[in-house]
C-alpha positions in Angstrom: 138.1 -54.9 -84.3 138.3 -55.9 -80.9 137.0 -53.6 -77.9 138.5 -53.9 -74.9 137.8 -52.7 -71.7 140.2 -51.7 -68.9 139.2 -51.3 -65.0 141.7 -48.4 -64.2 142.6 -46.8 -60.9 144.6 -43.6 -60.4 146.1 -40.4 -58.5 144.5 -37.8 -59.5 146.7 -35.5 -57.6 148.9 -34.0 -61.2 146.5 -34.3 -63.5 144.2 -31.9 -65.0 141.5 -34.5 -64.9 140.2 -37.6 -67.1 139.5 -35.5 -70.3 142.1 -34.6 -72.8 142.4 -31.5 -73.5 143.8 -30.7 -77.4 147.5 -31.5 -76.5 147.4 -30.7 -73.3 149.2 -34.8 -71.6 148.7 -33.7 -68.2 145.4 -36.1 -68.1 144.9 -39.0 -67.4 142.8 -39.7 -70.6 145.8 -38.6 -72.2 148.8 -40.8 -70.9 146.5 -43.7 -71.4 145.8 -43.1 -75.2 149.2 -42.2 -75.6 150.5 -45.8 -74.5 148.0 -47.8 -76.2 149.2 -45.9 -79.7 152.6 -47.1 -78.8 151.8 -50.4 -77.9 149.3 -50.7 -80.9 151.2 -48.1 -83.5 147.5 -46.9 -83.6 145.9 -44.1 -83.0 143.6 -44.4 -80.2 140.4 -43.2 -78.8 139.2 -44.1 -75.5 135.7 -43.8 -73.9 135.3 -43.5 -70.4 132.3 -43.9 -68.1 132.3 -40.2 -67.2 134.9 -37.1 -66.1 136.4 -36.5 -63.6 137.7 -33.0 -62.3 141.6 -32.0 -61.4 143.0 -34.4 -58.8 139.7 -36.3 -58.2 141.2 -39.9 -57.6 139.9 -43.5 -58.9 139.6 -47.3 -57.6 137.2 -48.3 -60.6 137.2 -46.1 -63.8 136.0 -47.8 -66.3 136.9 -47.1 -70.3 136.9 -48.8 -73.3 138.6 -48.4 -77.1 139.0 -50.6 -80.2 141.5 -51.9 -81.9 142.5 -53.7 -85.0 145.7 -55.6 -82.5 146.0 -59.1 -82.3 148.1 -58.8 -78.9 146.7 -61.0 -75.7 145.6 -59.5 -73.1 148.0 -60.4 -70.6 150.3 -58.5 -73.1 148.4 -55.8 -73.5 147.9 -55.6 -69.1 151.3 -55.9 -68.9 152.4 -53.0 -71.4 150.0 -50.9 -69.5 151.5 -50.8 -65.9 154.8 -51.0 -67.3 154.9 -47.8 -69.8 151.9 -45.8 -68.3 153.2 -43.4 -65.6 153.2 -44.6 -61.6 150.0 -42.7 -60.8 148.3 -44.8 -63.7 147.1 -48.2 -63.2 145.2 -50.6 -65.3 143.9 -53.3 -62.7 142.1 -55.1 -64.8 141.3 -55.7 -68.3 138.5 -57.2 -70.7 137.2 -58.3 -74.6 133.8 -57.4 -75.0 131.4 -56.9 -77.3 131.5 -54.6 -80.5 128.5 -52.7 -78.8 130.4 -52.2 -75.4 130.1 -48.7 -74.3 132.2 -47.5 -71.5 129.5 -44.4 -71.3 126.2 -44.9 -72.5 126.4 -48.9 -70.9 126.9 -47.9 -67.3 123.9 -48.0 -64.7 125.0 -46.4 -61.7 128.6 -45.2 -59.8 129.8 -45.2 -56.0 132.5 -42.8 -55.2 133.9 -42.1 -51.7 134.4 -38.9 -49.9 137.3 -38.5 -47.2 136.8 -36.0 -44.5 140.3 -35.7 -41.9 137.9 -34.7 -39.1 141.1 -33.7 -36.6 142.5 -30.1 -34.7 145.8 -31.4 -36.5 146.1 -31.6 -40.4 147.5 -35.6 -41.8 150.5 -35.2 -43.6 150.0 -38.9 -45.2 146.4 -37.9 -46.0 146.6 -34.5 -47.3 146.2 -35.1 -51.0 143.4 -38.0 -50.3 141.0 -36.1 -48.0 139.9 -33.0 -47.0 141.0 -31.0 -43.4 137.7 -29.8 -41.7 138.9 -29.3 -38.7 135.4 -28.0 -36.9 133.4 -30.5 -34.8 130.6 -32.2 -35.7 126.7 -33.3 -35.4 127.0 -36.5 -36.7 124.0 -37.3 -36.0 122.5 -34.3 -38.3 124.1 -34.8 -41.0 122.9 -38.9 -41.1 119.4 -37.2 -41.0 120.3 -35.2 -43.9 121.6 -38.0 -45.8 118.1 -39.8 -45.6 116.8 -36.4 -46.8 119.0 -37.0 -49.9 118.3 -40.6 -50.7 116.0 -41.4 -53.3 115.0 -39.8 -56.6 115.2 -36.4 -56.7 115.8 -33.4 -58.7 119.8 -32.6 -58.2 120.2 -29.3 -59.8 120.2 -27.1 -57.4 123.2 -29.2 -55.9 125.3 -29.2 -59.8 127.1 -27.2 -60.4 125.4 -27.1 -64.6 124.9 -23.6 -65.6 122.0 -24.6 -68.5 120.7 -28.1 -69.8 118.1 -29.3 -71.9 119.2 -33.0 -70.2 116.8 -34.0 -67.2 118.1 -33.3 -64.0 116.9 -36.1 -62.3 118.9 -38.4 -59.9 119.0 -41.5 -58.1 121.0 -42.0 -55.1 120.6 -45.4 -53.8 122.7 -45.4 -50.4 124.2 -42.0 -48.8 125.8 -42.8 -45.2 128.8 -42.0 -43.6 131.2 -44.2 -41.1 133.8 -42.7 -38.7 137.0 -44.3 -39.1 139.3 -42.9 -36.5 139.4 -39.1 -37.3 138.8 -40.2 -40.7 135.4 -39.3 -42.1 134.2 -41.7 -45.0 131.1 -40.5 -47.2 129.5 -43.2 -49.6 127.9 -42.4 -52.4 126.1 -45.2 -54.5 123.5 -44.1 -57.2 122.2 -44.2 -60.8 124.3 -41.2 -62.3 125.5 -37.9 -60.8 125.7 -34.2 -61.7 128.9 -32.3 -62.8 130.1 -31.5 -59.1 126.9 -33.3 -57.5 128.9 -35.0 -55.0 131.5 -32.2 -53.8 128.4 -29.9 -52.9 126.6 -32.3 -51.6 129.5 -32.7 -49.6 130.1 -29.5 -48.9 126.1 -28.8 -47.7 126.5 -32.4 -45.6 129.6 -30.0 -43.7 127.6 -27.4 -43.0 125.0 -28.6 -41.4 127.1 -30.9 -39.2 128.4 -27.4 -38.1 124.5 -25.8 -37.4 125.5 -23.4 -40.3 122.7 -24.9 -42.0 119.4 -27.1 -41.1 118.5 -30.2 -42.1 115.3 -29.1 -43.0 117.0 -26.6 -46.4 117.4 -29.9 -48.0 113.7 -29.9 -48.9 114.4 -26.2 -49.6 117.0 -26.7 -52.3 115.2 -29.2 -54.3 112.0 -27.2 -54.1 114.0 -24.0 -55.4 116.6 -26.1 -58.0 118.5 -22.7 -56.8 122.7 -23.5 -56.9 123.5 -21.6 -54.1 121.0 -22.5 -51.7 123.5 -25.2 -50.9 127.0 -25.6 -49.3 130.0 -25.1 -51.1 131.9 -27.0 -53.7 134.6 -28.8 -51.3 137.8 -30.1 -53.1 139.2 -32.4 -55.0 141.3 -34.4 -53.0 139.2 -36.5 -50.8 137.0 -37.8 -53.9 137.6 -41.4 -55.3 135.4 -42.9 -58.1 135.3 -46.4 -56.9 133.0 -48.7 -58.6 131.0 -48.2 -61.9 128.4 -50.5 -62.4 127.3 -52.6 -65.7 124.2 -54.9 -65.9 
């Protein structure tokens, strides 16, 4: 049995997220599994590095699957990109050791979030950024980013209800770059809780407008109360850029 690793790019606009939901084929996982079944003649289940929500995009999602097919890797790559929808592309295909697991072996992830910060919206970026016309204090937002970096319990910045698992995560980098009217936020960490990036983004925007103060970051860490943080921003500005492995 071969273990095949895929690096995948997709535009999440018309999908219900990564995870297959029963017979619903409106998911990234469902589309890829159906194409793999067509290619191999087998029932294939792919394992993703993690789930992405409805509307979220990816430049570097990673998944693996097991198959008895003897098809060459380049033939697999050509088949997948021929028969997958145009908004899903397999960028790279590799044969991995039997024990490789896309989710359990992941050591970290990199995300980007894009905010179109201009009074006039943009037609071309509307599905790939969050339109936010209010004036922002970038200095205060960057100070908040520094507070969020490091190892913390991020339960107050997540949409998790209850969990027995640890909610402590480490953010190695949280930075802001201004590219014309577009603000590009970069998140690099060892893992992210459910909707954590989008809630942190809502908090940063509240700090940028003066609705919240930088010091409130410490209070959210201490109190662990979700409603003290900002709103969850829309998914269309979020991209999974890369998954890190040893």
